[in-house]
N, C-alpha and C positions, 0 to 999 in steps of 0.2 A: 852956170858951169861950175861956179864955186860951190854950189849946193850938192852937186853930184860928186865931187871930189872930196867934199866933207863927209857926206854919206859913205862913200866907197871906204875912206879911212876910218870911220866909226865902225863899220861891219868888219873890216879886216882886224881891228883891235879886239873887238868883241869874240871874234872866233879864235884868235890866237890865245885869249884868257881862257876860254872854254877847253881848248885842246891841251893847254898847260895844266889846268885842274884835273882834267882826267887822267893824263899821263902820271901826275903826282899821286893821285889816288890809287892807281893800279900799283905803282911801285910800293906804297905803303902796305897794301894788301899782300903782295908777294912776299915782301920781307916778313910779316907776321907769319905767313903760312908756313916758312921754313922753319921757325922756331915754335917747339912745343913746350909752353911753360906750364909747369904745375901750380895750381891756384895755391895762393897763400893763405894759411890758416892759423888761428890762434887757439891755444889749450892753456887751462890752468891746472896745476898739480903738483906733487911732491917729487923733488929730485932725489934719487936714489942711486946708489952704486949698481952697476949691471952685474951680470953673471960672471963676465970675464973682465980681468984688469983692464983699466982704461975704458970701460964702456958705461953707460949711463941708462937710466929709465926714469921715465915720468909715470908716478903712480897717482891713483885717485884722481884720474883725469876727468876734468870738466870742459865740455864745449858748449857755448851758446847757453850758459847757465843750466845745463843738465849733466848730470853725473853720467858717465859712461863707464861700465864696469871693464876697464881696460887698463893695461899697463903697455906703454909706448916705449920703445927703444928710442933714445934721443942722442944726437951728436951735433957737435958744431966745430967748424975750423976757426972761427974767431972769439968764441966765448969760452972761457975755462969752467966747465960745468962742475968740476971737482970742488969749487968754491962754494957749490950752492947745494951740496948734499945735506938733505934735512931740512932744506927751506921750500916753502910754497912759494910758486913763481908762476908767472905767465909768460908763456913762449910763442912766439910768432916765428913761422917759416913754412917749410913744404914737406910733403910725405913723399917717401920712396916705396917703391914695391915692398910688399910684405917679406920679411925675412923670418928664419926659425931662430928661437934662441937655443941655448945649450941643452935644455931640456926636450928639444924638438917641438915646442909649442910655437904656433905662428905669433909673430908680433910685428906691430906696424912700426916701421922705420921713419923718423922724422928728424930732418935737419934743421936746426934752430939758427935762425938769423938775427934774432933779438930776443932779449930777456930782461923781465923786470920782476924783481923780487916783491912779493906781496906780503910774506911774513917770514920771520926768522926761524919759525918752526912749523911742522906740519900738522900740530895737534889743533 
């Protein structure tokens, strides 16, 4: 009799753990599905003043040790990019949909989350 009660209790515990694990996994999956995160990327280049006052660009852009023939519009809410004009930097952040510059040229927009100065000059 004790053996049957112990077995029934063991089965009940095992089933409740399995149900809990399944419901927890489904919640985490649903939470992620609602949020579209843009992938974080890292680029190295030179900070330059943008075409308009208060805007900035990253020129001579390198990604994954390959030179890209590109200039990216960069912005940041937490980092004062004006202090880095003329500096070679490595920035990490995420891309936004492409925008047009003042000349009508399509430019990649990039939001900087962190910045590391590589050199005090771009030469």
